[in-house]
C-alpha positions in Angstrom: -28.4 20.0 -55.3 -31.4 21.8 -53.9 -31.9 25.5 -54.7 -33.2 27.8 -51.9 -34.0 31.5 -51.9 -32.1 33.4 -49.3 -31.1 36.8 -48.0 -27.4 37.3 -47.9 -24.9 40.0 -47.0 -22.0 40.4 -49.4 -19.7 42.5 -47.3 -19.3 43.6 -43.7 -21.3 46.8 -44.4 -24.2 44.9 -46.1 -26.9 45.5 -47.2 -28.8 42.3 -47.5 -29.8 41.1 -51.0 -32.1 38.5 -52.3 -30.1 35.6 -53.8 -30.2 31.8 -54.3 -28.0 29.2 -52.5 -27.5 25.5 -53.0 -28.3 22.9 -50.4 -26.8 19.4 -50.7 -28.9 16.5 -51.9 -30.2 14.4 -49.0 -27.9 11.8 -47.6 -29.6 8.8 -45.9 -29.8 10.5 -42.5 -30.6 14.0 -43.7 -33.8 16.0 -43.3 -34.9 18.8 -45.6 -36.7 21.5 -43.7 -38.9 24.2 -45.2 -38.0 27.2 -43.0 -41.0 29.1 -41.7 -39.3 31.5 -39.3 -35.8 32.6 -38.4 -34.8 34.6 -35.4 -32.3 37.5 -35.5 -29.5 37.1 -33.0 -26.8 39.7 -32.1 -24.4 36.9 -33.0 -25.5 37.2 -36.6 -24.4 40.8 -36.6 -21.0 40.1 -34.9 -20.3 37.3 -37.4 -21.5 39.0 -40.6 -19.5 42.1 -39.8 -16.3 40.2 -39.2 -16.0 41.1 -35.5 -15.4 37.4 -34.5 -13.0 36.5 -37.3 -12.7 36.3 -41.1 -15.9 35.8 -43.1 -16.5 34.3 -46.5 -19.1 36.3 -48.4 -21.8 36.0 -49.4 -23.0 35.0 -46.0 -26.5 33.9 -45.1 -26.8 34.2 -41.2 -29.5 32.7 -39.0 -29.2 30.0 -36.3 -32.7 30.2 -34.8 -34.6 28.2 -37.3 -38.2 26.8 -37.1 -39.9 25.0 -39.9 -41.6 21.9 -41.3 -39.9 18.7 -42.5 -40.6 18.5 -46.3 -38.4 15.4 -47.2 -36.4 12.8 -45.3 -33.4 10.6 -46.3 -33.9 6.9 -46.7 -32.5 6.0 -43.3 -34.1 8.8 -41.2 -35.8 7.3 -38.1 -36.5 10.3 -35.9 -38.6 12.5 -38.2 -41.3 12.3 -40.9 -42.6 14.7 -43.5 -44.9 17.3 -41.8 -43.1 17.3 -38.5 -42.5 20.6 -36.7 -38.8 21.0 -36.1 -36.0 23.4 -35.3 -32.3 23.9 -35.9 -30.1 25.9 -33.6 -26.5 27.1 -33.7 -24.8 23.9 -34.9 -25.5 21.4 -37.6 -22.8 18.7 -36.9 -19.9 17.7 -34.8 -17.3 14.9 -34.8 -19.7 12.7 -32.8 -16.8 10.6 -31.5 -15.0 12.7 -28.9 -15.7 12.7 -25.1 -17.8 15.9 -25.4 -20.0 14.5 -28.1 -20.5 11.2 -26.3 -21.6 13.2 -23.3 -24.2 15.0 -25.4 -22.2 18.3 -25.2 -21.7 18.6 -29.0 -21.3 22.3 -28.7 -17.9 21.6 -27.0 -16.8 19.1 -29.6 -13.0 18.6 -29.2 -12.6 18.8 -33.0 -15.0 21.8 -33.3 -18.7 21.7 -33.9 -20.0 22.8 -37.3 -21.8 26.1 -37.1 -25.1 26.6 -38.8 -23.5 29.3 -40.9 -20.0 30.5 -41.6 -18.4 27.1 -41.2 -17.0 24.3 -43.4 -19.0 21.1 -43.1 -17.9 17.5 -43.5 -18.8 17.7 -47.2 -16.4 20.6 -47.7 -19.3 23.1 -48.2 -19.6 26.5 -46.6 -22.6 26.4 -44.3 -25.4 29.0 -44.8 -28.0 29.8 -42.2 -31.7 30.3 -41.7 -32.4 33.6 -43.5 -33.4 31.2 -46.3 -36.3 29.1 -47.5 -34.8 25.6 -47.0 -32.0 23.9 -45.1 -30.7 20.3 -45.1 -29.5 19.0 -41.7 -28.6 15.5 -40.4 -31.4 14.2 -38.2 -29.2 14.1 -35.1 -28.9 17.9 -35.1 -32.6 18.6 -35.5 -35.0 19.1 -32.6 -38.7 18.6 -32.3 -40.9 21.6 -31.6 -43.6 20.6 -29.1 -47.2 20.6 -30.0 -48.9 23.9 -29.0 -45.8 26.0 -29.4 -46.0 28.5 -32.2 -43.2 28.2 -34.7 -42.5 32.0 -34.7 -42.1 31.9 -30.9 -40.1 28.7 -31.0 -37.4 30.1 -33.3 -35.5 32.3 -30.8 -35.5 29.5 -28.2 -32.9 27.7 -30.4 -30.3 30.2 -29.4 -31.6 32.8 -26.9 -33.4 30.1 -25.0 -30.8 27.4 -24.8 -27.9 29.9 -24.3 -29.5 31.0 -21.0 -31.1 27.7 -20.0 -27.9 25.7 -20.2 -25.9 27.7 -17.6 -29.0 28.1 -15.3 -29.3 24.3 -15.3 -25.5 23.7 -15.0 -25.0 26.0 -12.1 -28.1 24.9 -10.2 -30.6 27.8 -10.5 -33.6 26.9 -8.5 -35.5 27.5 -5.2 -33.3 29.1 -2.6 -30.9 30.5 -5.2 -30.4 34.2 -6.0 -29.8 34.7 -9.7 -28.9 38.0 -11.5 -29.3 38.6 -15.2 -27.0 41.3 -16.6 -28.7 42.9 -19.6 -32.4 42.8 -20.6 -32.5 42.1 -24.3 -33.0 39.1 -26.4 -31.0 36.8 -24.2 -31.7 38.6 -20.9 -35.4 38.5 -21.1 -35.3 34.7 -21.7 -32.9 34.3 -18.8 -35.4 36.0 -16.6 -38.3 33.9 -17.7 -36.4 30.7 -17.4 -34.8 31.5 -14.0 -38.2 32.4 -12.7 -39.7 29.2 -13.9 -36.9 27.2 -12.3 -37.8 28.8 -8.9 -34.9 31.1 -8.4 -35.2 34.7 -6.9 -34.4 36.8 -10.0 -32.8 40.2 -10.3 -32.2 42.2 -13.5 -29.1 44.3 -13.7 -29.7 46.7 -16.6 -28.0 50.0 -17.6 -31.2 51.9 -16.9 -34.7 51.4 -15.4 -36.5 52.0 -18.7 -37.5 48.3 -19.1 -38.2 47.8 -15.4 -41.9 47.3 -15.9 -41.3 44.6 -18.5 -38.7 42.9 -16.3 -41.0 42.6 -13.4 -43.9 41.5 -15.6 -41.8 38.7 -17.2 -40.7 37.2 -13.9 -38.0 39.4 -12.2 -38.3 39.9 -8.5 -36.0 43.0 -8.5 -34.7 45.4 -11.1 -31.6 47.6 -10.7 -29.8 50.2 -12.8 -26.1 49.5 -13.1 -25.5 53.1 -14.1 -26.2 54.0 -10.5 -23.1 53.4 -8.3 -25.3 52.7 -5.3 -26.5 49.5 -7.0 -23.1 47.9 -6.6 -22.9 48.9 -2.9 -26.4 47.8 -2.1 -26.0 44.4 -3.8 -22.5 43.5 -2.9 -22.1 39.8 -2.0 -25.7 39.0 -2.9 -25.9 36.5 -5.7 -25.2 32.8 -6.1 -25.2 33.1 -9.9 -24.9 35.9 -12.3 -25.5 35.4 -16.1 -24.0 38.1 -18.2 -25.8 38.4 -21.5 -24.1 41.6 -22.7 -22.0 41.5 -25.8 -20.1 44.6 -24.9 -17.2 45.3 -22.6 -18.2 45.8 -19.0 -16.3 46.0 -15.7 -16.2 42.3 -14.8 -14.6 42.9 -11.5 -17.4 45.2 -10.4 -19.9 42.5 -11.2 -17.8 39.8 -9.4 -18.2 41.9 -6.3 -21.9 41.1 -6.4 -21.3 37.4 -5.9 -21.8 35.7 -2.5 -19.3 33.1 -1.2 -18.7 30.4 -3.9 -20.8 32.4 -6.4 -20.3 32.2 -10.1 -20.4 34.8 -12.9 -21.1 33.2 -16.2 -20.5 35.0 -19.5 -22.8 34.1 -22.4 -22.4 37.4 -24.2 -19.3 37.5 -26.3 -17.8 41.0 -26.9 -15.2 41.2 -29.6 -12.6 42.7 -27.3 -11.0 41.0 -24.3 -12.3 41.5 -20.8 -9.9 42.1 -17.9 -10.4 40.6 -14.4 -8.9 41.7 -11.1 -7.9 38.4 -9.5 -8.6 39.8 -6.0 -12.3 39.9 -7.1 -12.2 36.2 -7.3 -10.0 34.9 -4.5 -11.6 37.0 -1.7 -14.8 35.0 -1.6 -13.8 31.9 -3.6 -15.8 33.2 -6.6 -15.7 31.8 -10.1 -15.7 33.5 -13.5 -17.0 31.1 -16.2 -18.3 30.9 -19.7 -21.1 28.9 -21.4 -21.9 28.3 -25.0 -25.5 27.2 -26.1 -26.2 23.6 -25.2 -26.1 20.1 -26.6 -28.9 18.7 -28.7 -30.3 16.6 -25.9 -30.4 19.7 -23.6 -31.9 21.8 -26.3 -34.8 19.4 -26.6 -35.1 19.4 -22.9 -35.3 23.2 -22.9 -38.0 23.2 -25.6 -40.0 20.7 -23.6 -39.5 22.7 -20.4 -40.7 25.9 -22.2 -43.8 24.1 -23.5 -44.6 22.7 -20.1 -44.3 26.1 -18.4 -45.8 28.1 -21.2 -42.6 30.1 -21.8 -42.1 32.0 -25.0 -39.9 34.9 -26.1 -41.4 38.3 -26.7 -41.1 38.7 -30.5 -41.6 41.1 -33.3 -42.2 39.4 -36.6 -40.8 41.2 -39.7 -40.6 40.7 -43.4 -37.4 39.6 -45.1 -37.0 43.0 -46.7 -36.8 44.5 -43.2 -33.6 42.7 -42.1 -31.3 45.7 -42.5 -33.5 48.0 -40.5 -34.0 45.3 -37.8 -30.2 44.9 -37.5 -29.8 48.6 -36.9 -32.6 48.5 -34.3 -30.8 45.6 -32.5 -27.7 47.7 -32.3 -29.7 50.5 -30.9 -31.4 48.2 -28.4 -34.7 49.1 -30.0 -36.4 45.7 -29.9 -38.6 44.1 -27.3 -37.2 41.5 -27.4 -36.4 39.4 -30.5 -36.9 40.0 -34.2 -38.2 36.9 -36.1 -38.2 36.8 -39.9 -41.3 35.5 -41.6 -39.6 33.5 -44.3 -42.8 33.3 -46.4 -42.2 36.9 -47.3 -39.0 36.0 -49.0 -40.9 33.8 -51.5 -43.0 36.8 -52.5 -40.1 39.2 -53.3 
């Protein structure tokens, strides 16, 4: 077994503590990655605090991982020692079902294996990227393009692909009006990507306090949803709305903003159910859908797209000792727009 340093939470209340975890010895198709940076996702908080289901503690979160290959298994063909690579929200799937054969491993009919908080095919509880090393089968590793900084690449492995996938699937591009609900870690990436795809982009945020940033990062319009006039002015406007908010909102009110045949896609995942007035759907043949990250092939496509268009998240790099404070700031919406942990600071603790 391979020993790695990690930051783990031992209860829903935390705090994070320095610990060691075991990574499996390399199988023939495995890659050992020395983690350089790990992004902090709101999903980490939901998961670690038991809001999405039971948790086995200690838990090491983190599914936005960027690092360097330090060792490869005997049969690895895709990567070599020294390669710059990333790992996102999943580390395995059945690889045999229709979804997996289509390159949509995230929708594996037998359940994909999450990067943390899951039981893998070896019977081990997976632990995530708030650690110094991880072992992953080569088929679930992606290549970080040359010229893309590792710290900026990390959040793309969740925030980037989570917004890129529905934008691609529902045809965001020239001539399409796209709205992004929420302007945080996911939302700001949605704006950048939708803009690069050629869509007309509107931000729907609770207030206008981030309007300047929104327009700077690619939005054409920016509206406050706390103002009732917003819903009157924009009624029937959008072909596609991506809701990035992980809190309960009035879905029916947002559905009213869709044009004929428009779609509202939820990528935010609040712990409580959302209710929908069916008349908000049938009146204009609207759709309410969901989307979860993307497959490995699409994730690589997203990284290459971001490299080609010089797209990177807005990040704040922190030390491993600052994770607890960073989580509280995420909950207070006090980050512009993604925290990234410098894993080298863990080695020095």
